[in-house]
N, C-alpha and C positions, 0 to 999 in steps of 0.2 A: 650882319654880313654886308647888306647893301649900303648901310649908312656909315659903316666904319671901314672895313676892308675893301668893300666894293667901291666906295667913293675914293679911297686912296689909290686903288689900282687905276681907276679911270683918270685920275688927276696926274699920276706919275707916268703911266704908259700910253695914255690917250688911244686906246684901241679903236680902230675903225670897224664899222659894222655895215653889212649890206643884207637886206631882206628881212628887217625887223617886222615888216608888215605881215610876214608869213607865220608869225607866232600868234595863235589865237588869244584874244583878250580874256577868254574864259573857256572852261571845258578842258577835257583831257587831251594830251598829245604826247608822243614819244619823240624825244630829241636824240637822234642817232648821229654821233660825231666821230670824226677821226681823232686819234689820240697821239699827240706829239710830245706833250710835257705834263708834268705834275700840275702845272699852273692852269691847264685847260679847265679844270673843275672850278677855278676861281673866276677866270675871265668871262666865261659864258654866262654864269648866273649874274655876274656884275652888270652886264649890259642889258639884262632883261628886267622888266617891271615885275614879272611873276616869279614865284619860287620854283626852283628846279630841284628835284630830289634825285640824287645819285645813290649808288650802293657802295658800301665799304665793308671790309671784313670786321667781324664783331670784336676782334682783339683790340681795335682802336678805341672801343668804348668800355672795355673792361680791365684795362691795365691798371695795376695798383699804384698807390702813391700820388703825390701832388702832380707830378708830370702826367700821370695817367688820367687824372681828373681834368686837367687842363686840355689834354688831347681830346678827351671825350666831349668836353664842352665846345671845343673848337669845331669838331666834325659835326656835332648836332647843329651848331650855329650856321654852318655853310650848307646845311640841307642834306647831309649824308645819312643814309639809312643802314643800320647794322645788319649784317647777314651772317647767320650762324653756318659755318662750313662743315660742321660735324655730322650733319644728317646723312641718311643713306646714300643720297645722290649728290652730296656735297654742295658747294657754292652755287652750282648751276641751277638746281631746282629751287634753292632758297632765293636766289636772285629773281627768278621768274615769278615766284609767288609774291615777292615784295613788290615787283613792278606792277603786277596785276592789281594789288591793293592800292597803289598810288593812283593808277589810272581810274579805278572804280571810285576813288574819292574825288575825281574830277580835276586832278592836278597834272603837272608836267613831270614826266619821268625821263631822266637823262641816262644814256647808256653808250658805251664805247664798243661797237660790234667787233673790233679787232681783239678785244679781250685783254689787251695790254698795250703799253706805249710802243710806238714804232722805234726800232733800234737805230734806224738810219734815215729817218725822214720820209721814207716811202710808205705807200698805202698797202696794207696787207689784207689777205682774204678775211672776210667777216665770218665769225662763228655763228652757225645757224640756230643755236639754242635760245638764248635770252631774248634778243630783239624780235625775231620772227614769232616766237611763241607768245610773247606778251601782246604783240600786234594782232595776231590771229585770234587769241583768246578773248580779247576785249573789243576788237574792231576800231581801236583808236588810230588816228592818222599818224604816219611816221614823217617827221620833218628832218631831212638831211642837213647836217651842219659841218662846215669845214673850218677848222682852226688854221690860221696862217701864221707861220714864223714863230710860234710859241716855243718850239724846240731851240731856237736861237737865243731866246730870253733866258731859259733855264734848262740847259742840256742835262741828261741823266747824270747824277752824281754831283751836280753843282748846287750849292746851297744859296749863294748870293746871286740874285737875278741880274741880268744885264738890262740897262734901261734902253729900250727900243720899242717901236710901235708895232704891235701885233694886229692881225685882222681876223674877222669872223664873217663868214658868208653863210647865210641861212636860206636854204632852198624852199621850194614850194612843197606843201604837204603831199604825201603819197598815200593813196587810198587802196588798202588791201582788203576791203570788206567783202570782196568777191570770194575770198578764201576763208571767211569767218567760220570758225569751228573745225578747221582742217589743220590744227596745230600739232597733230600727231603724224602728219604725212611728211616724211623727211625730204621728199623731192620738192614739195611746196615750200618748206622751210628754207631749203637751199636757194630756190628761185627768188623768194622774197628778199633774203639777205643779199644776194648778188645784185638785185635791182637797186637796193639802198646803197650798196657800196659803189655802184656805178655812178649814182647821182653825187655821192660824196667826192668821187674822183673828179667829176666834171667841175665841181665847185672849188676844190682845193688845187687842182692842177698837178697833183702828185703822180709820180710813176706808180703804176699798180703792179704788185707782185702776187702771183696766185699761189701763195703758201701762207700758212698761219705765222703771225709775228712771233709766237713762242718758238716755232721751229727755226725761224731765222735767227733768233737770239741764241739758240743752241749751236747753230752753225757758226755764228760769229765767235762764240765762246770757245768752241772746239778749234777754230782756226787760230785764235790768239794763243791758246794753249799749245798747239803744235808749233807755232812760231817761236814761242818762248823756249820750248824744248829743243828746237833746232839751234837757236842762239846759244843755249847752255852747252849743247854738244860741241859746237864749234869752238866756244871759249875753252872748254875742257880739253879739246884736242890741241888747241894752240898752246895751252899751258904745259901739256905733256911734251909737246914738241920742243918748247923753249927749255924745259928741264933737261931733256935729252941732250940738246946742243950744248948746254952748260957742263 
């Protein structure tokens, strides 16, 4: 990844980085980043000397055929960890346990607290499950990360990226060891998550929206659906009026 894809990314896009000194040379840490583009999971590991392990749905690793094998090899190569979503509590619990294992191995665990890509470039409310529970269960420091302009390079639905220079700001580690072992207290989980999101907001300069990104995506989809229905109704009305006049 670092010598092939990573090298090519740095050469082609020349990403700028601030705060590299905040990444520990060794030992576990959680990298909590905003999520603007599919390419976020490539640019961040590419600029770091250490391996970063993210999580991905298990289907990426089990698809049949040549394409499936290539996909699996690719995701393994870029440090993705398969998560089985079929358990009793689904992907959330599987992601938490996977993150804990990565931290216990002394490695870097990457996570997007928003849970999905931002639909419009704004920063959305962090989900309190994965990030906070892994941090409180392990005592690992949380390092806030802000991806800058990656959504302009590869907007949702675009396959071919645009050549421009993205940025990455890495904040100072946050210590939540005072809450160690309190990973079942939902008020503590919410507080920890909000503190991390605030730091990400300061680093990224994004407008903050206090709803989940998944809810925002539904709102946008519903609005687009309503707009299409309204246009179709107007077109139908106009065609009927034209037919009557003839």
